C-alpha positions as CSV (number, residue, x, y, z in Angstrom):
1,M,-0.1,-0.1,0.1
2,K,2.9,2.4,0.8
3,T,4.6,1.6,-2.1
4,F,1.4,2.1,-4.1
5,F,1.3,5.8,-2.5
6,V,4.5,6.7,-3.4
7,W,4.1,5.4,-7.0
8,S,1.0,7.5,-7.6
9,T,2.6,10.7,-6.0
10,L,5.7,10.3,-8.2
11,C,3.4,10.0,-11.0
12,L,1.2,13.2,-10.0
13,L,4.4,15.2,-9.7
14,I,5.6,14.1,-13.1
15,H,2.3,15.0,-14.4
16,I,2.2,18.6,-12.9
17,S,5.7,18.9,-14.2
18,C,5.2,17.7,-17.5
19,N,1.8,20.3,-17.7
20,A,3.9,23.2,-16.6
21,N,6.8,22.6,-19.0
22,N,4.0,22.3,-22.0
23,K,2.7,25.5,-20.6
24,R,6.0,27.1,-20.8
25,D,6.7,25.8,-24.4
26,T,3.5,26.8,-25.7
27,E,4.0,30.2,-23.9
28,L,7.3,30.7,-25.7
29,A,6.1,29.3,-28.9
30,F,3.2,31.9,-28.9
31,Q,5.9,34.5,-28.2
32,N,8.2,33.6,-31.0
33,E,5.4,33.6,-33.2
34,S,4.0,37.0,-32.3
35,T,7.6,38.3,-32.5
36,H,7.7,36.8,-35.8
37,K,4.7,38.2,-36.9
38,I,5.4,41.9,-35.5
39,Q,9.0,41.4,-37.7
40,T,7.1,40.5,-41.0
41,T,4.5,43.3,-40.5
42,K,6.7,46.2,-39.3
43,T,6.9,48.9,-41.9
44,D,8.9,51.7,-42.6
45,P,7.0,54.9,-41.8
46,N,8.6,56.5,-45.0
47,T,7.4,53.9,-47.0
48,S,4.3,53.6,-49.1
49,N,3.4,50.2,-50.2
50,I,1.3,48.9,-53.3
51,Q,0.0,45.5,-53.0
52,V,-1.3,43.2,-55.5
53,A,-2.7,40.1,-55.5
54,L,-3.4,38.7,-58.7
55,L,-5.8,35.5,-58.8
56,L,-5.9,34.1,-62.2
57,D,-8.2,31.7,-63.2
58,T,-6.1,28.7,-65.1
59,S,-8.9,26.6,-66.0
60,N,-9.1,25.3,-70.0
61,S,-10.6,28.2,-71.5
62,M,-8.3,30.8,-70.0
63,D,-5.0,30.3,-72.1
64,G,-5.5,33.7,-73.7
65,L,-5.6,35.5,-70.3
66,I,-2.5,33.8,-68.9
67,D,-0.8,34.7,-72.3
68,Q,-1.9,38.5,-71.7
69,A,-0.7,38.5,-68.1
70,K,2.9,37.4,-69.3
71,A,2.9,39.6,-72.3
72,Q,1.9,43.0,-70.3
73,L,3.5,42.4,-66.8
74,W,6.5,44.6,-67.8
75,E,4.4,47.2,-68.9
76,I,2.3,47.3,-65.8
77,V,5.3,47.2,-63.7
78,N,6.8,50.2,-65.5
79,E,3.6,52.2,-65.5
80,L,3.2,51.3,-61.5
81,S,7.1,52.7,-61.2
82,Y,6.1,56.3,-61.9
83,A,4.0,56.3,-58.6
84,K,4.4,59.1,-55.9
85,C,3.2,59.5,-52.5
86,G,4.7,62.7,-51.3
87,H,8.3,61.8,-50.3
88,N,8.0,58.5,-49.7
89,T,9.6,55.5,-51.0
90,I,7.3,53.4,-52.9
91,K,7.2,49.5,-52.5
92,L,5.5,47.1,-55.3
93,Q,4.7,43.7,-53.7
94,I,3.0,41.3,-56.0
95,A,1.4,38.1,-54.9
96,L,-0.1,35.2,-57.3
97,Y,-2.6,32.6,-56.9
98,E,-4.1,30.6,-59.5
99,Y,-7.3,28.7,-59.2
100,G,-10.3,26.8,-61.3
101,N,-7.7,24.1,-62.3
102,D,-8.4,20.3,-62.2
103,G,-4.5,19.9,-61.6
104,L,-4.7,21.3,-58.3
105,S,-5.8,19.9,-55.0
106,S,-9.6,19.6,-54.4
107,K,-9.4,19.9,-50.7
108,E,-8.1,23.3,-51.4
109,G,-10.9,24.3,-53.4
110,Y,-9.0,24.0,-56.9
111,I,-6.6,26.9,-55.4
112,R,-2.6,27.4,-55.2
113,Q,-0.7,30.0,-54.1
114,V,1.9,30.5,-56.4
115,L,4.0,33.3,-54.7
116,P,3.2,35.2,-51.5
117,F,3.8,39.1,-51.6
118,S,7.5,39.4,-53.3
119,E,9.2,42.2,-54.6
120,D,11.7,39.9,-56.7
121,L,10.3,40.7,-60.1
122,D,12.3,38.0,-61.8
123,E,10.4,35.5,-59.7
124,I,7.2,36.9,-60.3
125,S,7.9,36.5,-64.0
126,K,9.4,32.9,-63.7
127,E,6.1,31.8,-61.5
128,L,3.8,33.5,-63.9
129,F,5.7,31.8,-67.0
130,A,5.2,28.4,-65.3
131,L,1.1,28.5,-65.1
132,T,-0.6,26.1,-67.6
133,T,-4.4,25.6,-68.0
134,N,-6.4,22.7,-67.3
135,G,-10.2,22.1,-66.8
136,G,-11.8,22.8,-63.3
137,N,-14.1,24.3,-61.0
138,E,-13.8,28.2,-60.4
139,Y,-14.6,29.0,-56.8
140,C,-14.2,33.1,-56.6
141,G,-15.5,33.7,-53.0
142,K,-13.0,30.9,-51.9
143,V,-9.8,32.3,-53.6
144,I,-10.6,35.7,-52.2
145,T,-10.7,34.4,-48.6
146,T,-7.8,32.4,-48.8
147,S,-5.8,35.2,-50.3
148,I,-6.8,37.6,-47.5
149,N,-6.1,35.0,-44.9
150,Q,-2.9,33.6,-46.0
151,L,-1.0,36.9,-47.6
152,D,0.9,39.4,-45.1
153,W,-1.5,42.1,-45.7
154,K,-0.1,45.8,-44.2
155,K,-1.9,46.6,-41.1
156,N,-2.1,50.6,-41.8
157,N,-4.8,51.9,-44.2
158,D,-2.7,54.4,-45.9
159,H,-1.1,51.4,-48.1
160,L,-2.6,50.4,-51.0
161,K,-3.8,46.9,-50.8
162,L,-5.5,45.4,-53.7
163,I,-6.9,41.8,-55.2
164,F,-7.7,41.6,-58.8
165,I,-9.6,38.2,-59.7
166,A,-10.0,37.6,-63.2
167,G,-12.1,34.6,-65.0
168,N,-15.1,33.7,-66.8
169,E,-17.2,31.6,-64.6
170,P,-20.3,32.8,-62.2
171,F,-18.8,34.5,-59.6
172,T,-21.4,32.5,-57.1
173,Q,-19.7,28.9,-57.1
174,G,-17.9,27.5,-54.6
175,P,-18.1,26.6,-50.9
176,T,-17.5,30.5,-49.9
177,N,-20.2,32.8,-50.4
178,Y,-18.3,35.8,-52.7
179,K,-20.7,38.4,-50.6
180,D,-18.7,37.2,-47.2
181,A,-15.4,37.0,-48.7
182,A,-15.8,40.7,-50.2
183,T,-16.9,41.8,-47.1
184,D,-14.0,40.6,-45.2
185,A,-12.1,42.5,-47.6
186,L,-13.8,45.7,-47.3
187,E,-13.3,45.4,-43.2
188,K,-9.5,45.0,-43.6
189,D,-9.4,47.9,-46.3
190,I,-8.4,45.4,-49.0
191,T,-10.2,46.2,-52.6
192,V,-11.4,43.7,-54.7
193,N,-11.4,44.5,-58.6
194,T,-13.0,41.9,-60.8
195,I,-12.1,41.2,-64.1
196,F,-14.6,39.1,-66.3
197,C,-13.1,37.3,-69.3
198,G,-16.1,37.8,-71.6
199,N,-19.4,39.8,-72.3
200,Y,-19.6,42.9,-70.0
201,R,-23.4,42.2,-69.6
202,Q,-22.8,38.5,-68.8
203,G,-20.2,39.5,-66.0
204,I,-23.0,42.0,-64.6
205,D,-25.2,39.0,-64.6
206,T,-23.0,36.6,-63.1
207,M,-22.7,38.8,-60.2
208,W,-18.8,39.8,-61.2
209,K,-19.6,43.6,-60.8
210,H,-21.5,43.1,-57.6
211,G,-18.2,41.5,-56.1
212,A,-16.3,44.3,-56.9
213,D,-19.1,46.9,-55.9
214,I,-18.8,45.7,-52.1
215,T,-15.7,46.9,-51.6
216,Q,-15.9,49.9,-54.2
217,G,-13.7,48.3,-56.6
218,E,-14.0,48.4,-60.2
219,Y,-15.4,45.8,-62.6
220,S,-13.9,45.4,-66.2
221,A,-14.7,43.1,-69.0
222,I,-11.7,42.1,-71.1
223,D,-11.4,40.3,-74.4
224,H,-9.1,37.9,-73.0
225,N,-8.2,36.1,-76.1
226,R,-7.2,39.3,-78.0
227,Q,-3.3,39.1,-78.7
228,T,-1.3,41.8,-77.0
229,V,0.1,44.3,-79.9
230,H,3.9,45.3,-79.0
231,I,4.5,48.4,-80.9
232,A,8.1,48.5,-82.2
233,T,9.8,51.9,-82.1
234,P,13.1,53.4,-83.0
235,Y,14.8,53.5,-79.7
236,D,14.4,49.5,-78.9
237,D,17.5,48.3,-80.2
238,I,19.5,51.0,-78.3
239,I,17.7,49.8,-75.1
240,L,18.5,46.3,-75.7
241,K,22.1,47.0,-76.2
242,L,22.1,48.5,-72.8
243,N,20.3,45.7,-71.2
244,H,23.2,43.7,-71.9
245,Q,25.6,46.0,-70.5
246,L,23.3,46.5,-67.2
247,N,23.6,42.7,-66.8
248,D,27.3,42.9,-66.9
249,T,27.2,45.4,-63.7
250,Y,25.5,42.6,-61.4
251,I,28.0,41.1,-59.1
252,Y,26.3,37.7,-57.5
253,Y,27.0,36.4,-54.1
254,G,25.9,33.8,-51.7
255,S,24.7,30.1,-52.1
256,H,22.3,31.2,-54.6
257,G,23.7,34.2,-56.6
258,A,24.8,32.4,-59.3
259,Q,21.5,30.6,-59.9
260,K,19.6,34.0,-59.4
261,R,22.0,35.4,-62.0
262,S,20.9,32.9,-64.5
263,L,17.3,33.5,-63.6
264,Q,17.5,37.2,-64.5
265,R,19.0,36.2,-67.9
266,E,16.1,33.7,-68.5
267,Q,13.4,36.0,-67.7
268,D,15.1,38.1,-70.2
269,S,14.6,35.6,-72.7
270,N,10.9,34.9,-71.6
271,A,10.1,38.2,-72.2
272,K,11.7,38.2,-75.5
273,S,9.6,35.1,-76.6
274,Y,6.9,37.6,-76.9
275,S,8.5,40.4,-79.0
276,A,11.7,42.2,-78.9
277,A,9.5,45.0,-77.5
278,N,8.1,43.3,-74.7
279,A,12.0,42.5,-73.7
280,V,12.3,46.4,-73.9
281,S,9.5,46.8,-71.4
282,R,11.2,44.2,-69.2
283,T,14.6,46.2,-69.6
284,V,12.7,49.6,-68.5
285,S,11.8,47.6,-65.6
286,K,15.1,46.9,-64.9
287,S,16.1,50.6,-64.6
288,S,13.5,51.3,-62.0
289,G,13.3,51.4,-58.5
290,F,11.2,48.5,-58.0
291,Y,14.1,46.2,-59.5
292,K,16.2,45.7,-56.5
293,N,18.1,41.9,-56.0
294,K,19.8,42.7,-52.6
295,S,19.7,38.8,-51.7
296,W,22.1,38.1,-54.3
297,D,23.5,41.1,-55.9
298,L,26.3,43.2,-54.1
299,I,25.6,46.4,-55.7
300,D,21.9,46.3,-54.4
301,A,22.9,44.9,-51.5
302,A,25.8,47.4,-50.6
303,E,22.7,50.3,-50.3
304,D,21.8,49.0,-47.3
305,K,23.5,51.0,-44.4
306,E,23.7,48.0,-42.4
307,F,25.5,45.8,-44.9
308,E,29.2,44.6,-44.3
309,I,31.2,43.2,-47.2
310,E,33.5,41.7,-44.5
311,E,30.7,39.8,-43.3
312,I,30.9,38.1,-46.9
313,A,33.0,34.8,-47.0
314,D,35.5,34.5,-49.7
315,D,33.7,31.2,-51.3
316,Q,30.2,33.0,-51.6
317,L,32.2,35.4,-54.1
318,P,32.4,34.8,-57.9
319,Q,35.5,33.2,-59.0
320,E,37.0,36.4,-60.0
321,L,36.6,38.3,-56.8
322,K,38.2,35.5,-54.4
323,G,41.0,36.7,-52.4
324,K,40.7,40.2,-53.0
325,S,40.5,42.4,-50.1
326,A,37.8,44.3,-48.5
327,N,38.8,47.9,-49.9
328,E,39.7,46.1,-53.2
329,L,36.1,44.9,-52.9
330,K,34.5,48.3,-52.3
331,K,36.1,50.1,-54.9
332,H,34.8,47.4,-57.5
333,I,31.5,47.8,-55.8
334,A,31.7,51.6,-56.2
335,E,32.8,51.2,-59.9
336,K,30.2,48.7,-61.0
337,S,27.4,50.9,-59.1
338,A,28.4,54.0,-60.9
339,Q,28.2,52.2,-64.1
340,R,24.7,50.8,-63.6
341,K,23.4,54.0,-62.3
342,K,24.6,55.8,-65.8
343,I,23.0,53.0,-67.9
344,Q,19.7,53.0,-66.0
345,Q,19.7,56.7,-66.5
346,E,20.2,56.3,-70.4
347,I,17.6,53.4,-70.8
348,Q,15.0,56.3,-68.4
349,E,15.3,58.9,-70.8
350,L,15.4,56.8,-74.0
351,N,12.2,55.3,-72.4
352,K,10.5,58.8,-72.4
353,K,10.9,59.2,-76.1
354,R,9.8,55.8,-76.6
355,T,6.7,55.9,-74.8
356,A,5.6,59.5,-76.5
357,F,6.0,57.5,-80.0
358,I,4.1,54.5,-78.7
359,K,1.0,57.1,-77.6
360,S,1.5,58.9,-81.1
361,N,1.1,55.6,-83.0
362,S,-1.4,53.4,-81.0
363,K,-5.2,53.7,-79.8
364,K,-6.0,53.0,-76.1
365,D,-7.0,49.2,-75.8
366,E,-10.0,49.4,-73.5
367,T,-9.9,45.7,-73.7
368,S,-7.2,44.0,-72.2
369,L,-5.7,43.0,-68.8
370,E,-3.2,45.9,-68.5
371,T,-5.4,48.7,-69.2
372,A,-8.0,46.9,-66.3
373,L,-5.4,46.9,-63.9
374,L,-3.9,50.1,-64.5
375,N,-7.2,52.2,-64.3
376,A,-7.9,50.6,-61.3
377,I,-4.9,50.8,-59.5
378,K,-4.5,54.8,-60.4
379,K,-8.4,55.3,-59.4
380,Q,-7.8,53.6,-56.3
381,G,-4.5,55.0,-55.3
382,G,-5.7,58.6,-56.0
383,K,-7.7,58.0,-52.7
384,K,-4.7,57.2,-50.5
385,S,-2.5,60.1,-51.9
386,F,-0.8,58.3,-54.4
387,S,-0.4,59.8,-58.1
388,W,1.4,59.1,-61.2
389,E,4.0,60.7,-63.3
390,Q,6.4,60.1,-65.5
């Protein structure tokens, strides 16, 4: 009996101790998670963010939509790069979702987060070019709710937070009511803009316009099968030559540096696959403030005040820079940085002439993805002190 009492007491003490440890572990985990959230959502007060979540229908009939997104990405980025908001620095973050594709998990509602909010334009291009279409069920309410819950949206309402959903099936399909999804977005100051791929009236009848109206967003109907027309200009060849010079100013570092440099050139090729004019648009994007590669390029990394070249191990540098002293590296970085700024300035000046030529030789296309996106962004940005000027 005495032995039983001792054993029971010992078990009770162990149980109490385990519960205490579990509670402490849970509290620590919560603290760590909270700290992580604070770190990921912390925003420079001198920065104004444009957050754009693209929700693209990748069912069978949407090949034209995906082609437009690929062909028009760089012109969209270029136009956004002219954004101003007082004296603040502008940051562009783009997230990408696909939905309505039978190749996706039915448990997830045929939805996939292709890319969370990212400032890496090469990565965005890579993922966009990797999209393929397949038949499926298009659940608009579900994909909107998923993007709201999964993405790291800025808390401050001064930032521009936008969802663009494009597709051609009724907006009412799926397990999540689109009204609930849009109302949730409204409460979080996220504007939902809808782009119906088809007849304007049909989009209204299938609730695409109402889905946008709830958040005071824009409803558009586009001809998603219309091929993008790229206008060649007398300045294209010069800009493309400057692009080769621009690429030569990048100094990769780190374990993934060489791979990221290859990705940069791969996306040059992807842009050119649509036309030389589209490759020019990408080159212009690479000369803008949105195109930064601090994670793998020493010149962009060196712009950070906290960056120390001495902390980069010799084996993390390209072969031609191994064994050089810190002072030699700093001098090399400074020289390449000066070259890059000069090339980027030349590209920007040529692009002003290029843009003027295009405007005088084209008619505004009201039925493209690019037009729908930019019209909505500028209108909604104007409500939050954003303006656009080249």
